[in-house]
C-alpha positions as CSV (number, residue, x, y, z in Angstrom):
1,X,168.3,-12.4,45.0
2,X,164.7,-11.9,44.1
3,X,162.1,-11.5,46.7
4,X,159.0,-13.7,46.9
5,X,157.0,-10.7,45.6
6,X,159.0,-10.8,42.4
7,X,158.7,-14.6,42.1
8,X,155.7,-16.4,40.7
9,X,153.0,-17.0,43.3
10,X,149.8,-18.9,42.6
11,X,146.7,-19.4,44.7
12,X,145.1,-22.7,45.8
13,X,141.8,-22.5,47.6
14,X,142.4,-18.9,48.6
15,X,145.8,-19.7,49.9
16,X,149.1,-18.5,48.5
17,X,151.8,-20.8,47.2
18,X,155.2,-19.7,45.9
19,X,156.7,-21.5,42.9
20,X,160.1,-22.0,44.5
21,X,162.6,-24.8,44.7
22,X,164.3,-26.1,47.8
23,X,167.6,-24.5,46.7
24,X,166.0,-21.2,46.0
25,X,164.2,-21.3,49.4
26,X,167.5,-21.9,51.2
27,X,169.0,-19.0,49.3
28,X,166.2,-16.7,50.2
29,X,166.1,-17.6,53.9
30,X,169.9,-17.2,54.1
31,X,169.5,-13.7,52.7
32,X,166.9,-12.8,55.2
33,X,168.9,-14.2,58.1
34,X,172.4,-12.9,57.4
35,X,172.4,-10.2,54.7
36,X,169.1,-8.2,54.7
37,X,168.3,-5.6,57.4
38,X,166.9,-7.5,60.4
39,X,163.2,-8.0,60.0
40,X,160.8,-10.9,60.7
41,X,159.7,-13.3,58.0
42,X,157.2,-16.1,58.4
43,X,157.4,-19.3,56.4
44,X,154.5,-21.8,55.9
45,X,155.2,-25.2,54.4
46,X,151.8,-26.0,52.9
47,X,150.4,-29.5,53.0
48,X,146.9,-30.9,52.2
49,X,145.8,-31.0,55.8
50,X,146.4,-27.2,56.1
51,X,144.0,-26.7,53.1
52,X,141.3,-28.9,54.6
53,X,141.7,-27.3,58.0
54,X,141.5,-23.8,56.5
55,X,138.0,-24.5,55.2
56,X,136.7,-24.2,58.8
57,X,139.3,-21.8,60.3
58,X,139.2,-18.4,58.7
59,X,141.9,-17.0,61.1
60,X,144.3,-19.7,59.9
61,X,143.6,-18.6,56.3
62,X,144.5,-15.0,57.2
63,X,147.7,-16.2,58.8
64,X,148.8,-18.2,55.8
65,X,147.9,-15.3,53.5
66,X,150.2,-13.0,55.5
67,X,153.2,-15.4,55.3
68,X,156.3,-14.1,53.5
69,X,157.0,-17.4,51.9
70,X,154.7,-20.4,51.3
71,X,156.4,-23.6,50.0
72,X,154.9,-26.9,48.8
73,X,155.6,-29.3,51.7
74,X,154.3,-32.5,50.0
75,X,153.3,-34.2,46.8
76,X,149.7,-33.5,47.5
77,X,150.3,-29.8,47.0
78,X,152.3,-30.4,43.8
79,X,149.4,-32.5,42.5
80,X,146.9,-29.7,43.4
81,X,148.9,-27.0,41.7
82,X,149.2,-29.1,38.5
83,X,145.5,-30.0,38.5
84,X,144.1,-26.6,39.3
85,X,146.6,-24.0,38.3
86,X,148.4,-26.1,35.6
87,X,151.7,-25.1,37.2
88,X,154.6,-27.4,38.2
89,X,155.6,-26.4,41.7
90,X,158.8,-27.8,43.2
91,X,158.7,-29.3,46.7
92,X,160.4,-27.6,49.6
93,X,159.4,-29.6,52.7
94,X,159.9,-28.3,56.2
95,X,162.4,-31.1,57.1
96,X,164.5,-30.4,54.1
97,X,164.5,-26.7,54.7
98,X,165.5,-27.1,58.3
99,X,168.3,-29.6,57.5
100,X,169.4,-27.5,54.5
101,X,169.8,-24.3,56.6
102,X,171.7,-26.1,59.3
103,X,174.0,-27.8,56.9
104,X,174.7,-24.5,55.0
105,X,175.2,-22.2,57.9
106,X,176.4,-24.5,60.7
107,X,178.1,-22.5,63.6
108,X,176.9,-19.2,62.1
109,X,173.3,-20.1,62.7
110,X,171.5,-19.4,66.0
111,X,168.4,-21.6,66.3
112,X,165.5,-21.5,68.8
113,X,163.7,-24.8,69.1
114,X,160.1,-24.3,70.2
115,X,157.6,-27.1,70.4
116,X,157.0,-30.8,71.1
117,X,156.7,-32.3,74.6
118,X,158.9,-31.2,77.5
119,X,162.4,-32.4,77.0
120,X,162.1,-33.2,73.3
121,X,163.2,-29.7,72.1
122,X,166.3,-30.0,74.4
123,X,167.2,-33.3,72.8
124,X,166.6,-31.9,69.3
125,X,168.8,-28.9,70.0
126,X,171.6,-31.1,71.4
127,X,171.5,-33.4,68.4
128,X,171.4,-30.5,65.9
129,X,174.4,-28.9,67.6
130,X,176.4,-32.1,67.5
131,X,175.5,-32.9,63.9
132,X,175.5,-29.5,62.3
133,X,177.4,-27.3,64.7
134,X,174.6,-24.8,65.0
135,X,174.3,-22.5,68.0
136,X,171.4,-23.2,70.3
137,X,169.8,-19.9,71.0
138,X,167.1,-21.4,73.2
139,X,164.6,-24.2,73.7
140,X,161.0,-24.3,75.0
141,X,158.4,-27.0,74.9
142,X,155.1,-26.5,72.9
143,X,152.7,-27.3,75.7
144,X,151.9,-23.8,76.9
145,X,148.6,-21.9,76.9
146,X,147.8,-18.9,74.6
147,X,148.0,-16.6,77.6
148,X,151.7,-17.5,77.8
149,X,152.4,-16.6,74.2
150,X,153.9,-13.2,74.9
151,X,156.3,-14.6,77.5
152,X,157.5,-17.2,75.1
153,X,157.8,-14.7,72.3
154,X,159.9,-12.5,74.5
155,X,162.2,-15.4,75.3
156,X,162.7,-16.0,71.6
157,X,163.4,-12.2,71.1
158,X,165.9,-12.1,73.9
159,X,167.7,-15.2,72.5
160,X,168.9,-13.3,69.4
161,X,168.0,-16.3,67.2
162,X,168.3,-16.2,63.4
163,X,165.9,-19.1,63.0
164,X,162.8,-20.0,65.0
165,X,161.5,-23.6,64.5
166,X,158.0,-23.8,65.8
167,X,156.5,-27.2,66.2
168,X,153.1,-27.0,67.9
169,X,150.7,-28.4,65.4
170,X,149.2,-27.0,62.3
171,X,147.4,-23.7,62.8
172,X,148.8,-23.1,66.3
173,X,152.4,-22.8,65.2
174,X,151.7,-20.6,62.2
175,X,149.5,-18.3,64.2
176,X,152.1,-17.9,66.9
177,X,154.8,-17.0,64.4
178,X,152.6,-14.5,62.6
179,X,150.7,-12.9,65.5
180,X,153.8,-12.4,67.7
181,X,156.3,-11.6,64.9
182,X,156.9,-8.0,66.1
183,X,157.7,-9.4,69.5
184,X,159.9,-12.4,68.8
185,X,161.6,-10.4,66.0
186,X,163.3,-13.4,64.4
187,X,164.5,-13.1,60.8
188,X,163.0,-16.5,59.8
189,X,160.2,-18.3,61.7
190,X,159.0,-21.6,60.3
191,X,156.1,-23.7,61.4
192,X,157.9,-27.0,61.3
193,X,155.4,-29.6,62.5
194,X,157.1,-32.8,63.6
195,X,160.6,-31.7,62.6
196,X,161.7,-31.1,66.2
197,X,160.6,-34.7,67.1
198,X,162.5,-36.1,64.1
199,X,165.6,-34.1,65.1
200,X,165.2,-35.4,68.7
201,X,164.9,-39.0,67.5
202,X,161.4,-39.4,69.0
203,X,159.8,-39.7,65.5
204,X,161.1,-41.5,62.5
205,X,161.8,-39.8,59.2
206,X,160.2,-41.5,56.2
207,X,162.6,-43.7,54.2
208,X,164.4,-41.9,51.3
209,X,162.6,-44.0,48.6
210,X,159.1,-42.8,49.9
211,X,160.3,-39.2,49.9
212,X,161.7,-39.4,46.3
213,X,158.4,-40.9,45.1
214,X,156.4,-38.4,47.1
215,X,154.4,-41.0,49.0
216,X,155.9,-40.5,52.5
217,X,152.5,-39.5,53.9
218,X,151.2,-42.9,53.0
219,X,154.1,-44.6,54.8
220,X,153.6,-42.4,57.9
221,X,149.8,-43.1,58.1
222,X,150.3,-46.9,57.5
223,X,153.0,-47.2,60.2
224,X,151.5,-45.0,62.9
225,X,148.0,-45.7,64.4
226,X,147.8,-42.2,65.8
227,X,147.8,-40.9,62.2
228,X,145.0,-43.1,60.9
229,X,142.5,-40.4,61.7
230,X,144.2,-38.1,59.2
231,X,143.5,-40.4,56.2
232,X,139.9,-39.0,55.7
233,X,141.4,-35.5,55.4
234,X,143.6,-36.6,52.6
235,X,140.6,-38.2,50.9
236,X,138.7,-35.0,51.4
237,X,141.6,-33.0,49.9
238,X,141.6,-35.1,46.7
239,X,137.9,-34.6,46.4
240,X,138.3,-30.9,46.8
241,X,141.0,-30.7,44.2
242,X,138.9,-32.7,41.7
243,X,135.9,-30.4,42.3
244,X,138.0,-27.3,41.9
245,X,139.5,-28.6,38.7
246,X,136.0,-29.2,37.3
247,X,135.1,-25.6,38.2
248,X,138.2,-24.4,36.3
249,X,140.2,-23.4,39.3
250,X,140.4,-19.8,40.6
């Protein structure tokens, strides 16, 4: 198994992106969780909103630059990589990574569900245990203040989890995973966005046809008024990509 350092890694807008397929991602994360000496690895699933957000949040940039693995979450990142770096990058979305790990490792996998509203992580954990047979290492909602971060990180540490799913919104979840990595000491920590809500059944996964075509983000925005405010960010991202392409990339 090659490490990300030996794999091709490109840069988009000062952010790293690993050229890695979903299958290779699952192989690598399985290696970290079950075969390599126990150490913490952080995973970022990069999407266009992260890139737009990073333009005004330098600390978020640092967190993503320090990640052990950065995958292309959506078609927007695939588009940007092709336009700017002239590289075809496979998609490895957070939902597919999460389900893939659970399906592969089942009862051998201890998962800590961290995020969403109170009660949602519990339901997600229950559903995942029933569907995949995973062990629930622990659960905690995502509505806690930064001064409680250490307490929560210690809960994760004491749970003995192999996998930490952190769904607290972009920036917040990645920062928690990275900043407290030496405390929570989890082999794989993924900022998973709305994955916990989907597992709990409180959010709907985009239809398979939209995911195959890579347009699930359009389906989500069109069907959820709360997401309409995100559309301008996507338009801004496209403009950023075109401007960077004209400059010849980095």
